[in-house]
py3Dmol code that shows the C-alpha trace and the ligand (Angstrom):
import py3Dmol

protein = """\
ATOM      1  CA  UNK A   1      89.824 109.831  97.641  1.00  0.00           C
ATOM      2  CA  UNK A   2      91.910 109.089  94.594  1.00  0.00           C
ATOM      3  CA  UNK A   3      93.262 105.706  93.638  1.00  0.00           C
ATOM      4  CA  UNK A   4      96.043 104.964  91.239  1.00  0.00           C
ATOM      5  CA  UNK A   5      96.112 102.495  88.345  1.00  0.00           C
ATOM      6  CA  UNK A   6      98.309  99.590  89.322  1.00  0.00           C
ATOM      7  CA  UNK A   7      99.870  99.085  85.871  1.00  0.00           C
ATOM      8  CA  UNK A   8     103.461 100.116  86.430  1.00  0.00           C
ATOM      9  CA  UNK A   9     104.897 103.144  84.763  1.00  0.00           C
ATOM     10  CA  UNK A  10     107.972 102.788  86.927  1.00  0.00           C
ATOM     11  CA  UNK A  11     111.250 102.080  85.094  1.00  0.00           C
ATOM     12  CA  UNK A  12     112.678  98.590  85.607  1.00  0.00           C
ATOM     13  CA  UNK A  13     115.896 100.072  86.978  1.00  0.00           C
ATOM     14  CA  UNK A  14     113.958 101.707  89.814  1.00  0.00           C
ATOM     15  CA  UNK A  15     111.945  98.522  90.437  1.00  0.00           C
ATOM     16  CA  UNK A  16     115.201  96.595  90.837  1.00  0.00           C
ATOM     17  CA  UNK A  17     116.739  99.201  93.148  1.00  0.00           C
ATOM     18  CA  UNK A  18     113.531  99.034  95.189  1.00  0.00           C
ATOM     19  CA  UNK A  19     113.747  95.236  95.417  1.00  0.00           C
ATOM     20  CA  UNK A  20     117.369  95.524  96.518  1.00  0.00           C
ATOM     21  CA  UNK A  21     116.398  97.750  99.480  1.00  0.00           C
ATOM     22  CA  UNK A  22     113.539  95.409 100.384  1.00  0.00           C
ATOM     23  CA  UNK A  23     115.882  92.428 100.472  1.00  0.00           C
ATOM     24  CA  UNK A  24     118.584  94.219 102.461  1.00  0.00           C
ATOM     25  CA  UNK A  25     116.010  95.403 105.003  1.00  0.00           C
ATOM     26  CA  UNK A  26     114.603  91.871 105.347  1.00  0.00           C
ATOM     27  CA  UNK A  27     118.083  90.407 105.847  1.00  0.00           C
ATOM     28  CA  UNK A  28     118.965  93.003 108.502  1.00  0.00           C
ATOM     29  CA  UNK A  29     115.611  92.574 110.248  1.00  0.00           C
ATOM     30  CA  UNK A  30     115.990  88.783 110.284  1.00  0.00           C
ATOM     31  CA  UNK A  31     119.453  89.162 111.795  1.00  0.00           C
ATOM     32  CA  UNK A  32     118.090  91.478 114.481  1.00  0.00           C
ATOM     33  CA  UNK A  33     115.344  88.935 115.260  1.00  0.00           C
ATOM     34  CA  UNK A  34     117.974  86.230 115.740  1.00  0.00           C
ATOM     35  CA  UNK A  35     120.156  88.478 117.881  1.00  0.00           C
ATOM     36  CA  UNK A  36     117.133  89.329 120.004  1.00  0.00           C
ATOM     37  CA  UNK A  37     116.535  85.620 120.677  1.00  0.00           C
ATOM     38  CA  UNK A  38     120.211  85.293 121.619  1.00  0.00           C
ATOM     39  CA  UNK A  39     119.755  88.137 124.106  1.00  0.00           C
ATOM     40  CA  UNK A  40     122.511  89.982 122.243  1.00  0.00           C
ATOM     41  CA  UNK A  41     120.657  93.237 121.566  1.00  0.00           C
ATOM     42  CA  UNK A  42     120.597  96.325 123.737  1.00  0.00           C
ATOM     43  CA  UNK A  43     116.789  96.473 123.420  1.00  0.00           C
ATOM     44  CA  UNK A  44     113.928  94.749 121.648  1.00  0.00           C
ATOM     45  CA  UNK A  45     113.716  94.421 117.876  1.00  0.00           C
ATOM     46  CA  UNK A  46     110.917  96.044 115.890  1.00  0.00           C
ATOM     47  CA  UNK A  47     110.637  94.612 112.415  1.00  0.00           C
ATOM     48  CA  UNK A  48     109.202  95.902 109.152  1.00  0.00           C
ATOM     49  CA  UNK A  49     108.525  92.411 107.791  1.00  0.00           C
ATOM     50  CA  UNK A  50     105.687  92.662 105.270  1.00  0.00           C
ATOM     51  CA  UNK A  51     105.934  96.468 105.046  1.00  0.00           C
ATOM     52  CA  UNK A  52     109.133  96.753 103.002  1.00  0.00           C
ATOM     53  CA  UNK A  53     107.432  97.506  99.657  1.00  0.00           C
ATOM     54  CA  UNK A  54     105.773 100.647 101.004  1.00  0.00           C
ATOM     55  CA  UNK A  55     108.684 101.740 103.158  1.00  0.00           C
ATOM     56  CA  UNK A  56     111.311 101.411 100.408  1.00  0.00           C
ATOM     57  CA  UNK A  57     108.971 103.165  97.968  1.00  0.00           C
ATOM     58  CA  UNK A  58     108.922 106.138 100.337  1.00  0.00           C
ATOM     59  CA  UNK A  59     112.658 106.336 100.923  1.00  0.00           C
ATOM     60  CA  UNK A  60     113.621 105.776  97.305  1.00  0.00           C
ATOM     61  CA  UNK A  61     112.020 109.027  96.111  1.00  0.00           C
ATOM     62  CA  UNK A  62     113.760 111.154  98.731  1.00  0.00           C
ATOM     63  CA  UNK A  63     116.963 113.037  98.038  1.00  0.00           C
ATOM     64  CA  UNK A  64     119.474 115.119 100.008  1.00  0.00           C
ATOM     65  CA  UNK A  65     117.749 118.233 101.315  1.00  0.00           C
ATOM     66  CA  UNK A  66     114.550 116.320 102.096  1.00  0.00           C
ATOM     67  CA  UNK A  67     113.463 115.350 105.589  1.00  0.00           C
ATOM     68  CA  UNK A  68     112.501 111.787 106.462  1.00  0.00           C
ATOM     69  CA  UNK A  69     110.791 110.830 109.692  1.00  0.00           C
ATOM     70  CA  UNK A  70     110.684 107.039 109.686  1.00  0.00           C
ATOM     71  CA  UNK A  71     108.507 104.890 111.949  1.00  0.00           C
ATOM     72  CA  UNK A  72     109.657 101.762 113.743  1.00  0.00           C
ATOM     73  CA  UNK A  73     109.044  99.527 110.702  1.00  0.00           C
ATOM     74  CA  UNK A  74     110.994 101.525 108.163  1.00  0.00           C
ATOM     75  CA  UNK A  75     114.343  99.813 107.855  1.00  0.00           C
ATOM     76  CA  UNK A  76     113.761  99.590 104.088  1.00  0.00           C
ATOM     77  CA  UNK A  77     112.952 103.292 103.753  1.00  0.00           C
ATOM     78  CA  UNK A  78     115.874 104.300 105.947  1.00  0.00           C
ATOM     79  CA  UNK A  79     118.278 102.320 103.767  1.00  0.00           C
ATOM     80  CA  UNK A  80     116.778 103.725 100.572  1.00  0.00           C
ATOM     81  CA  UNK A  81     117.302 107.252 101.944  1.00  0.00           C
ATOM     82  CA  UNK A  82     120.928 106.467 102.674  1.00  0.00           C
ATOM     83  CA  UNK A  83     121.200 105.028 106.176  1.00  0.00           C
ATOM     84  CA  UNK A  84     124.384 103.018 106.616  1.00  0.00           C
ATOM     85  CA  UNK A  85     123.684  99.446 107.859  1.00  0.00           C
ATOM     86  CA  UNK A  86     126.587  99.992 110.245  1.00  0.00           C
ATOM     87  CA  UNK A  87     124.454 102.595 112.080  1.00  0.00           C
ATOM     88  CA  UNK A  88     121.764  99.953 112.583  1.00  0.00           C
ATOM     89  CA  UNK A  89     124.064  97.424 114.251  1.00  0.00           C
ATOM     90  CA  UNK A  90     125.984 100.037 116.230  1.00  0.00           C
ATOM     91  CA  UNK A  91     122.700 101.235 117.737  1.00  0.00           C
ATOM     92  CA  UNK A  92     121.079  97.839 118.241  1.00  0.00           C
ATOM     93  CA  UNK A  93     124.224  96.399 119.835  1.00  0.00           C
ATOM     94  CA  UNK A  94     124.491  99.467 122.087  1.00  0.00           C
ATOM     95  CA  UNK A  95     127.926 100.601 120.868  1.00  0.00           C
ATOM     96  CA  UNK A  96     129.327 104.008 121.745  1.00  0.00           C
ATOM     97  CA  UNK A  97     130.102 104.549 118.053  1.00  0.00           C
ATOM     98  CA  UNK A  98     126.371 104.577 117.261  1.00  0.00           C
ATOM     99  CA  UNK A  99     124.339 107.703 116.548  1.00  0.00           C
ATOM    100  CA  UNK A 100     123.061 107.841 120.131  1.00  0.00           C
ATOM    101  CA  UNK A 101     126.398 106.748 121.625  1.00  0.00           C
ATOM    102  CA  UNK A 102     124.871 103.638 123.128  1.00  0.00           C
ATOM    103  CA  UNK A 103     121.918 105.331 124.777  1.00  0.00           C
ATOM    104  CA  UNK A 104     119.265 103.850 122.475  1.00  0.00           C
ATOM    105  CA  UNK A 105     119.004 100.187 121.610  1.00  0.00           C
ATOM    106  CA  UNK A 106     116.865 100.181 118.506  1.00  0.00           C
ATOM    107  CA  UNK A 107     114.714 102.553 116.478  1.00  0.00           C
ATOM    108  CA  UNK A 108     115.275 106.012 117.938  1.00  0.00           C
ATOM    109  CA  UNK A 109     118.400 106.773 115.969  1.00  0.00           C
ATOM    110  CA  UNK A 110     118.479 109.684 113.545  1.00  0.00           C
ATOM    111  CA  UNK A 111     120.937 110.921 110.969  1.00  0.00           C
ATOM    112  CA  UNK A 112     122.001 114.485 110.386  1.00  0.00           C
ATOM    113  CA  UNK A 113     124.934 114.418 108.038  1.00  0.00           C
ATOM    114  CA  UNK A 114     125.190 117.452 105.800  1.00  0.00           C
ATOM    115  CA  UNK A 115     121.995 117.727 103.834  1.00  0.00           C
ATOM    116  CA  UNK A 116     120.683 114.327 104.891  1.00  0.00           C
ATOM    117  CA  UNK A 117     118.089 114.690 107.619  1.00  0.00           C
ATOM    118  CA  UNK A 118     116.552 111.553 109.048  1.00  0.00           C
ATOM    119  CA  UNK A 119     114.762 112.687 112.177  1.00  0.00           C
ATOM    120  CA  UNK A 120     115.356 110.655 115.326  1.00  0.00           C
ATOM    121  CA  UNK A 121     112.180 108.722 116.052  1.00  0.00           C
ATOM    122  CA  UNK A 122     110.012 109.801 119.000  1.00  0.00           C
ATOM    123  CA  UNK A 123     108.088 106.865 120.491  1.00  0.00           C
ATOM    124  CA  UNK A 124     104.993 108.831 121.424  1.00  0.00           C
ATOM    125  CA  UNK A 125     102.550 108.009 118.673  1.00  0.00           C
ATOM    126  CA  UNK A 126     101.840 110.852 116.263  1.00  0.00           C
ATOM    127  CA  UNK A 127     104.672 113.072 117.525  1.00  0.00           C
ATOM    128  CA  UNK A 128     106.715 112.772 114.341  1.00  0.00           C
ATOM    129  CA  UNK A 129     104.012 114.538 112.321  1.00  0.00           C
ATOM    130  CA  UNK A 130     104.367 117.940 114.062  1.00  0.00           C
ATOM    131  CA  UNK A 131     108.141 117.387 114.243  1.00  0.00           C
ATOM    132  CA  UNK A 132     108.283 117.044 110.450  1.00  0.00           C
ATOM    133  CA  UNK A 133     105.883 119.953 109.967  1.00  0.00           C
ATOM    134  CA  UNK A 134     108.141 122.094 112.185  1.00  0.00           C
ATOM    135  CA  UNK A 135     111.220 121.085 110.198  1.00  0.00           C
ATOM    136  CA  UNK A 136     109.442 122.048 106.962  1.00  0.00           C
ATOM    137  CA  UNK A 137     108.325 125.396 108.399  1.00  0.00           C
ATOM    138  CA  UNK A 138     111.976 126.015 109.306  1.00  0.00           C
ATOM    139  CA  UNK A 139     112.941 125.345 105.714  1.00  0.00           C
ATOM    140  CA  UNK A 140     110.254 127.709 104.483  1.00  0.00           C
ATOM    141  CA  UNK A 141     111.509 130.479 106.788  1.00  0.00           C
ATOM    142  CA  UNK A 142     114.993 129.944 105.339  1.00  0.00           C
ATOM    143  CA  UNK A 143     113.563 130.345 101.831  1.00  0.00           C
ATOM    144  CA  UNK A 144     114.253 126.735 100.852  1.00  0.00           C
ATOM    145  CA  UNK A 145     110.729 125.839  99.752  1.00  0.00           C
ATOM    146  CA  UNK A 146     110.378 128.133  96.733  1.00  0.00           C
ATOM    147  CA  UNK A 147     109.670 127.065  93.166  1.00  0.00           C
ATOM    148  CA  UNK A 148     108.269 123.882  91.663  1.00  0.00           C
ATOM    149  CA  UNK A 149     110.965 121.402  92.642  1.00  0.00           C
ATOM    150  CA  UNK A 150     111.225 121.926  96.380  1.00  0.00           C
ATOM    151  CA  UNK A 151     112.507 119.681  99.134  1.00  0.00           C
ATOM    152  CA  UNK A 152     109.799 117.606 100.813  1.00  0.00           C
ATOM    153  CA  UNK A 153     109.243 116.165 104.257  1.00  0.00           C
ATOM    154  CA  UNK A 154     108.028 112.589 104.537  1.00  0.00           C
ATOM    155  CA  UNK A 155     106.595 111.178 107.722  1.00  0.00           C
ATOM    156  CA  UNK A 156     105.751 107.518 108.177  1.00  0.00           C
ATOM    157  CA  UNK A 157     102.919 106.591 110.518  1.00  0.00           C
ATOM    158  CA  UNK A 158     100.676 103.639 111.376  1.00  0.00           C
ATOM    159  CA  UNK A 159      96.916 103.327 111.693  1.00  0.00           C
ATOM    160  CA  UNK A 160      97.280 103.557 115.469  1.00  0.00           C
ATOM    161  CA  UNK A 161      99.447 106.667 115.254  1.00  0.00           C
ATOM    162  CA  UNK A 162      96.797 108.335 113.115  1.00  0.00           C
ATOM    163  CA  UNK A 163      94.488 108.278 116.142  1.00  0.00           C
ATOM    164  CA  UNK A 164      96.888 110.322 118.281  1.00  0.00           C
ATOM    165  CA  UNK A 165      96.174 113.981 119.059  1.00  0.00           C
ATOM    166  CA  UNK A 166      99.631 115.097 117.976  1.00  0.00           C
ATOM    167  CA  UNK A 167      99.080 113.608 114.505  1.00  0.00           C
ATOM    168  CA  UNK A 168      95.851 115.598 114.155  1.00  0.00           C
ATOM    169  CA  UNK A 169      97.561 118.863 115.134  1.00  0.00           C
ATOM    170  CA  UNK A 170     100.412 118.273 112.708  1.00  0.00           C
ATOM    171  CA  UNK A 171      98.157 117.296 109.804  1.00  0.00           C
ATOM    172  CA  UNK A 172      95.914 120.281 110.433  1.00  0.00           C
ATOM    173  CA  UNK A 173      98.871 122.680 110.436  1.00  0.00           C
ATOM    174  CA  UNK A 174     100.386 121.118 107.292  1.00  0.00           C
ATOM    175  CA  UNK A 175      97.076 121.559 105.467  1.00  0.00           C
ATOM    176  CA  UNK A 176      96.715 125.187 106.534  1.00  0.00           C
ATOM    177  CA  UNK A 177     100.314 125.991 105.584  1.00  0.00           C
ATOM    178  CA  UNK A 178     100.163 123.928 102.372  1.00  0.00           C
ATOM    179  CA  UNK A 179     103.501 122.394 103.180  1.00  0.00           C
ATOM    180  CA  UNK A 180     105.261 119.865 100.926  1.00  0.00           C
ATOM    181  CA  UNK A 181     104.544 117.080 103.401  1.00  0.00           C
ATOM    182  CA  UNK A 182     104.021 113.469 102.366  1.00  0.00           C
ATOM    183  CA  UNK A 183     102.324 111.338 104.989  1.00  0.00           C
ATOM    184  CA  UNK A 184     102.930 107.650 104.358  1.00  0.00           C
ATOM    185  CA  UNK A 185     100.384 105.655 106.314  1.00  0.00           C
ATOM    186  CA  UNK A 186     100.980 101.932 106.737  1.00  0.00           C
ATOM    187  CA  UNK A 187      97.602 100.547 107.676  1.00  0.00           C
ATOM    188  CA  UNK A 188      98.835  97.181 108.911  1.00  0.00           C
ATOM    189  CA  UNK A 189      95.342  96.488 110.311  1.00  0.00           C
ATOM    190  CA  UNK A 190      96.563  96.557 113.909  1.00  0.00           C
ATOM    191  CA  UNK A 191      97.587  99.122 116.439  1.00  0.00           C
ATOM    192  CA  UNK A 192      99.596  96.711 118.566  1.00  0.00           C
ATOM    193  CA  UNK A 193      96.738  94.193 119.098  1.00  0.00           C
ATOM    194  CA  UNK A 194      93.849  96.619 118.454  1.00  0.00           C
ATOM    195  CA  UNK A 195      91.978  95.994 115.213  1.00  0.00           C
ATOM    196  CA  UNK A 196      91.043  98.791 112.810  1.00  0.00           C
ATOM    197  CA  UNK A 197      87.394  98.840 113.899  1.00  0.00           C
ATOM    198  CA  UNK A 198      88.508 100.048 117.337  1.00  0.00           C
ATOM    199  CA  UNK A 199      91.027 102.550 115.922  1.00  0.00           C
ATOM    200  CA  UNK A 200      88.908 104.632 113.569  1.00  0.00           C
ATOM    201  CA  UNK A 201      85.284 104.948 112.510  1.00  0.00           C
ATOM    202  CA  UNK A 202      85.652 106.460 109.045  1.00  0.00           C
ATOM    203  CA  UNK A 203      85.221 104.077 106.105  1.00  0.00           C
ATOM    204  CA  UNK A 204      88.861 104.351 105.078  1.00  0.00           C
ATOM    205  CA  UNK A 205      91.737 106.268 106.686  1.00  0.00           C
ATOM    206  CA  UNK A 206      92.338 108.144 103.441  1.00  0.00           C
ATOM    207  CA  UNK A 207      88.895 109.751 103.816  1.00  0.00           C
ATOM    208  CA  UNK A 208      90.598 112.027 106.339  1.00  0.00           C
ATOM    209  CA  UNK A 209      92.880 113.477 103.668  1.00  0.00           C
ATOM    210  CA  UNK A 210      90.239 115.816 102.241  1.00  0.00           C
ATOM    211  CA  UNK A 211      89.285 117.014 105.721  1.00  0.00           C
ATOM    212  CA  UNK A 212      92.866 118.152 106.355  1.00  0.00           C
ATOM    213  CA  UNK A 213      93.240 119.728 102.899  1.00  0.00           C
ATOM    214  CA  UNK A 214      95.514 116.944 101.649  1.00  0.00           C
ATOM    215  CA  UNK A 215      95.448 115.024  98.384  1.00  0.00           C
ATOM    216  CA  UNK A 216      94.769 111.404  99.318  1.00  0.00           C
ATOM    217  CA  UNK A 217      95.794 108.236  97.553  1.00  0.00           C
ATOM    218  CA  UNK A 218      95.574 104.565  98.443  1.00  0.00           C
ATOM    219  CA  UNK A 219      97.498 101.532  97.322  1.00  0.00           C
ATOM    220  CA  UNK A 220      97.940  97.843  97.976  1.00  0.00           C
ATOM    221  CA  UNK A 221     100.933  97.830 100.297  1.00  0.00           C
ATOM    222  CA  UNK A 222     101.873  94.292  99.267  1.00  0.00           C
ATOM    223  CA  UNK A 223     102.213  95.312  95.603  1.00  0.00           C
ATOM    224  CA  UNK A 224     105.624  96.866  94.987  1.00  0.00           C
ATOM    225  CA  UNK A 225     104.624  98.482  91.695  1.00  0.00           C
ATOM    226  CA  UNK A 226     101.523 100.030  93.222  1.00  0.00           C
ATOM    227  CA  UNK A 227     103.607 101.389  96.126  1.00  0.00           C
ATOM    228  CA  UNK A 228     106.236 102.829  93.789  1.00  0.00           C
ATOM    229  CA  UNK A 229     103.677 104.381  91.454  1.00  0.00           C
ATOM    230  CA  UNK A 230     101.616 105.882  94.275  1.00  0.00           C
ATOM    231  CA  UNK A 231     104.475 107.203  96.398  1.00  0.00           C
ATOM    232  CA  UNK A 232     106.097 108.577  93.230  1.00  0.00           C
ATOM    233  CA  UNK A 233     102.970 110.575  92.395  1.00  0.00           C
ATOM    234  CA  UNK A 234     102.641 111.874  95.948  1.00  0.00           C
ATOM    235  CA  UNK A 235     106.272 113.001  96.232  1.00  0.00           C
ATOM    236  CA  UNK A 236     106.212 114.622  92.782  1.00  0.00           C
ATOM    237  CA  UNK A 237     103.016 116.537  93.621  1.00  0.00           C
ATOM    238  CA  UNK A 238     104.482 117.769  96.922  1.00  0.00           C
ATOM    239  CA  UNK A 239     107.673 118.923  95.149  1.00  0.00           C
ATOM    240  CA  UNK A 240     105.619 120.842  92.581  1.00  0.00           C
ATOM    241  CA  UNK A 241     103.970 122.804  95.387  1.00  0.00           C
ATOM    242  CA  UNK A 242     100.578 121.107  95.219  1.00  0.00           C
ATOM    243  CA  UNK A 243     100.310 120.949  98.999  1.00  0.00           C
ATOM    244  CA  UNK A 244     100.382 118.065 101.440  1.00  0.00           C
ATOM    245  CA  UNK A 245      99.857 114.499 100.310  1.00  0.00           C
ATOM    246  CA  UNK A 246      98.611 111.399 102.100  1.00  0.00           C
ATOM    247  CA  UNK A 247      99.131 107.820 100.950  1.00  0.00           C
ATOM    248  CA  UNK A 248      97.373 105.048 102.842  1.00  0.00           C
ATOM    249  CA  UNK A 249      98.628 101.560 102.036  1.00  0.00           C
ATOM    250  CA  UNK A 250      96.787  98.421 103.082  1.00  0.00           C
ATOM    251  CA  UNK A 251      99.035  95.634 104.340  1.00  0.00           C
ATOM    252  CA  UNK A 252      99.717  93.380 107.325  1.00  0.00           C
ATOM    253  CA  UNK A 253     102.750  93.350 109.572  1.00  0.00           C
ATOM    254  CA  UNK A 254     104.168  89.828 109.397  1.00  0.00           C
ATOM    255  CA  UNK A 255     105.722  89.952 112.849  1.00  0.00           C
ATOM    256  CA  UNK A 256     104.755  90.835 116.357  1.00  0.00           C
ATOM    257  CA  UNK A 257     104.690  94.448 117.476  1.00  0.00           C
ATOM    258  CA  UNK A 258     108.256  93.763 118.578  1.00  0.00           C
ATOM    259  CA  UNK A 259     110.076  90.467 118.788  1.00  0.00           C
ATOM    260  CA  UNK A 260     108.845  90.111 122.384  1.00  0.00           C
ATOM    261  CA  UNK A 261     105.299  89.749 120.994  1.00  0.00           C
ATOM    262  CA  UNK A 262     104.117  86.513 119.316  1.00  0.00           C
ATOM    263  CA  UNK A 263     101.171  88.250 117.563  1.00  0.00           C
ATOM    264  CA  UNK A 264      98.843  85.434 118.615  1.00  0.00           C
ATOM    265  CA  UNK A 265      95.954  87.932 118.393  1.00  0.00           C
ATOM    266  CA  UNK A 266      96.161  87.925 114.578  1.00  0.00           C
ATOM    267  CA  UNK A 267      93.323  85.708 113.367  1.00  0.00           C
ATOM    268  CA  UNK A 268      93.816  83.178 110.547  1.00  0.00           C
ATOM    269  CA  UNK A 269      91.149  85.097 108.605  1.00  0.00           C
ATOM    270  CA  UNK A 270      93.173  88.330 108.793  1.00  0.00           C
ATOM    271  CA  UNK A 271      96.395  86.517 107.926  1.00  0.00           C
ATOM    272  CA  UNK A 272      94.804  84.965 104.850  1.00  0.00           C
ATOM    273  CA  UNK A 273      93.907  88.389 103.426  1.00  0.00           C
ATOM    274  CA  UNK A 274      97.470  89.608 102.928  1.00  0.00           C
ATOM    275  CA  UNK A 275     100.532  88.207 101.209  1.00  0.00           C
ATOM    276  CA  UNK A 276     104.202  88.898 101.831  1.00  0.00           C
ATOM    277  CA  UNK A 277     105.329  91.766  99.589  1.00  0.00           C
ATOM    278  CA  UNK A 278     108.847  90.414  99.138  1.00  0.00           C
ATOM    279  CA  UNK A 279     108.175  87.034  97.460  1.00  0.00           C
ATOM    280  CA  UNK A 280     105.290  88.671  95.584  1.00  0.00           C
ATOM    281  CA  UNK A 281     107.669  91.260  94.114  1.00  0.00           C
ATOM    282  CA  UNK A 282     110.285  88.657  93.276  1.00  0.00           C
ATOM    283  CA  UNK A 283     107.689  86.579  91.438  1.00  0.00           C
ATOM    284  CA  UNK A 284     106.353  89.551  89.467  1.00  0.00           C
ATOM    285  CA  UNK A 285     109.786  90.735  88.384  1.00  0.00           C
ATOM    286  CA  UNK A 286     110.805  87.198  87.451  1.00  0.00           C
ATOM    287  CA  UNK A 287     107.620  86.548  85.455  1.00  0.00           C
ATOM    288  CA  UNK A 288     108.142  89.805  83.570  1.00  0.00           C
ATOM    289  CA  UNK A 289     111.768  88.934  82.784  1.00  0.00           C
ATOM    290  CA  UNK A 290     113.123  91.891  84.767  1.00  0.00           C
ATOM    291  CA  UNK A 291     115.342  89.587  86.843  1.00  0.00           C
ATOM    292  CA  UNK A 292     116.203  85.889  86.744  1.00  0.00           C
ATOM    293  CA  UNK A 293     116.934  83.302  89.428  1.00  0.00           C
ATOM    294  CA  UNK A 294     120.686  84.018  89.359  1.00  0.00           C
ATOM    295  CA  UNK A 295     120.086  87.763  89.653  1.00  0.00           C
ATOM    296  CA  UNK A 296     117.875  87.216  92.671  1.00  0.00           C
ATOM    297  CA  UNK A 297     120.408  84.928  94.341  1.00  0.00           C
ATOM    298  CA  UNK A 298     123.046  87.621  93.814  1.00  0.00           C
ATOM    299  CA  UNK A 299     120.874  90.277  95.499  1.00  0.00           C
ATOM    300  CA  UNK A 300     120.335  88.041  98.541  1.00  0.00           C
ATOM    301  CA  UNK A 301     124.012  87.137  98.669  1.00  0.00           C
ATOM    302  CA  UNK A 302     125.117  90.769  98.534  1.00  0.00           C
ATOM    303  CA  UNK A 303     122.593  91.725 101.207  1.00  0.00           C
ATOM    304  CA  UNK A 304     123.840  88.963 103.541  1.00  0.00           C
ATOM    305  CA  UNK A 305     127.428  90.106 103.035  1.00  0.00           C
ATOM    306  CA  UNK A 306     126.585  93.772 103.718  1.00  0.00           C
ATOM    307  CA  UNK A 307     124.664  92.839 106.853  1.00  0.00           C
ATOM    308  CA  UNK A 308     127.375  90.448 108.098  1.00  0.00           C
ATOM    309  CA  UNK A 309     130.167  93.012 107.528  1.00  0.00           C
ATOM    310  CA  UNK A 310     128.232  95.691 109.398  1.00  0.00           C
ATOM    311  CA  UNK A 311     127.426  93.290 112.246  1.00  0.00           C
ATOM    312  CA  UNK A 312     131.045  92.169 112.591  1.00  0.00           C
ATOM    313  CA  UNK A 313     132.417  95.697 112.581  1.00  0.00           C
ATOM    314  CA  UNK A 314     129.872  96.972 115.132  1.00  0.00           C
ATOM    315  CA  UNK A 315     130.512  93.910 117.348  1.00  0.00           C
ATOM    316  CA  UNK A 316     134.212  94.733 117.449  1.00  0.00           C
ATOM    317  CA  UNK A 317     133.564  98.278 118.697  1.00  0.00           C
ATOM    318  CA  UNK A 318     133.385  99.308 122.367  1.00  0.00           C
ATOM    319  CA  UNK A 319     130.323  99.743 124.524  1.00  0.00           C
ATOM    320  CA  UNK A 320     130.028 103.087 126.323  1.00  0.00           C
ATOM    321  CA  UNK A 321     131.716 103.523 129.680  1.00  0.00           C
ATOM    322  CA  UNK A 322     129.182 105.426 131.828  1.00  0.00           C
ATOM    323  CA  UNK A 323     131.983 107.010 133.856  1.00  0.00           C
ATOM    324  CA  UNK A 324     133.637 108.415 130.756  1.00  0.00           C
ATOM    325  CA  UNK A 325     130.745 109.505 128.562  1.00  0.00           C
ATOM    326  CA  UNK A 326     129.687 113.125 128.207  1.00  0.00           C
ATOM    327  CA  UNK A 327     126.028 112.082 128.168  1.00  0.00           C
ATOM    328  CA  UNK A 328     124.283 115.411 128.206  1.00  0.00           C
ATOM    329  CA  UNK A 329     121.544 116.960 126.173  1.00  0.00           C
ATOM    330  CA  UNK A 330     122.624 118.795 123.078  1.00  0.00           C
ATOM    331  CA  UNK A 331     121.684 122.197 124.490  1.00  0.00           C
ATOM    332  CA  UNK A 332     123.435 121.515 127.815  1.00  0.00           C
ATOM    333  CA  UNK A 333     126.606 120.565 125.960  1.00  0.00           C
ATOM    334  CA  UNK A 334     126.460 123.835 124.054  1.00  0.00           C
ATOM    335  CA  UNK A 335     126.008 125.759 127.280  1.00  0.00           C
ATOM    336  CA  UNK A 336     128.940 124.020 128.895  1.00  0.00           C
ATOM    337  CA  UNK A 337     131.256 124.555 125.949  1.00  0.00           C
ATOM    338  CA  UNK A 338     130.043 128.139 125.631  1.00  0.00           C
ATOM    339  CA  UNK A 339     129.071 127.668 121.967  1.00  0.00           C
TER     340      UNK A 339
END
"""
ligand_1 = """\
26
TPP
C 100.929 108.327 122.683
C 101.251 106.842 122.749
N 100.317 105.967 123.233
C 100.604 104.658 123.311
C 101.825 104.176 122.909
C 102.137 102.682 123.021
N 102.224 102.086 121.671
C 103.419 101.895 121.089
S 103.267 101.300 119.534
C 101.591 101.228 119.656
C 100.774 100.744 118.502
C 101.133 101.461 117.224
O 100.273 101.083 116.203
P 100.431 101.662 114.762
O 100.580 103.148 114.785
O 99.306 101.126 113.967
O 101.822 101.089 114.263
P 102.265 99.574 114.148
O 103.005 99.244 115.420
O 101.056 98.768 113.938
O 103.188 99.520 112.979
C 101.151 101.689 120.901
C 99.745 101.779 121.308
C 102.765 105.124 122.428
N 103.965 104.749 121.986
N 102.460 106.440 122.347
"""
view = py3Dmol.view(width=600, height=400)
view.addModel(protein, "pdb")
view.setStyle({"model": 0}, {"cartoon": {"style": "trace"}})
view.addModel(ligand_1, "xyz")
view.setStyle({"model": 1}, {"stick": {}})
view.zoomTo()
view.show()
């Protein structure tokens, strides 16, 4: 297990861009929580509150040509990798203009525009690991993974997901194939309401990295600089061809599993161990003179405007008409059209 010095070597410009994604994700998540209470969403709302520092630090290092497989708490990472907030509201409001044409109501949307591949989320825990490994193997077969600055695949997973059989198979294969895979593990201490001591018996989840042939790193998931520094090292190593990487961040989800869950199983003792990454980051950047009060207010204002514009536009768009939609699987559509 390797740990990383927390002292930031990350440029201030990147720290500010990171904060911007964290704030926008928080604003969008808060809006979704409100809409859920108003019974205005097509499904439940699954929030990344408290996990934005890690998530944005993953997405911010990705570039076109990479593959990102976000988890349900990765609004920040999705935005940092280029997801349009309009896609979020179109999906969550069940509009036919959304990526799944109104069939999904929350987190199962993906993006495949040109070189930008954000895999559609599969709910079955662990399944996104082999899906990302398969996508990377496809890239290798096409000759896209040569050299020392290759595309990478990043998969986000929770402590509960790490206990799933599919995750094990994917990690094992990635290690054997030495793929440029970055596994970003958000250990938010809970798998739904199950505490860590009933999810795994190793001392720390990162201890598994060596067993799979990965390089392992840990960080404090509430510390934005630590997340940026650690994810930056992991992505850079994967791009250089140093094989698969695992980052395990310690944090707490500051919401229920979904907005239908009041998280009453979280003990005061557990709550007291973790702060909220967003105000912590704001305070650090302010104390270091990287941003001032007015700059922060501007970031929040811009985020609220972006979120409101996207919400209003999506609200004005039609819901699907079941009698009109060509709701068939991708392959079936190809068969029918003869392509
Ligand atoms: C194979 C499988 N088993 C059970 C579930 C039900 N389930 C959905 S989320 C969840 C907990 C996930 O915990 P974790 O991976 O730690 O992520 P978190 O929700 O804490 O962010 C469970 C058990 C599932 N989706 N897939």
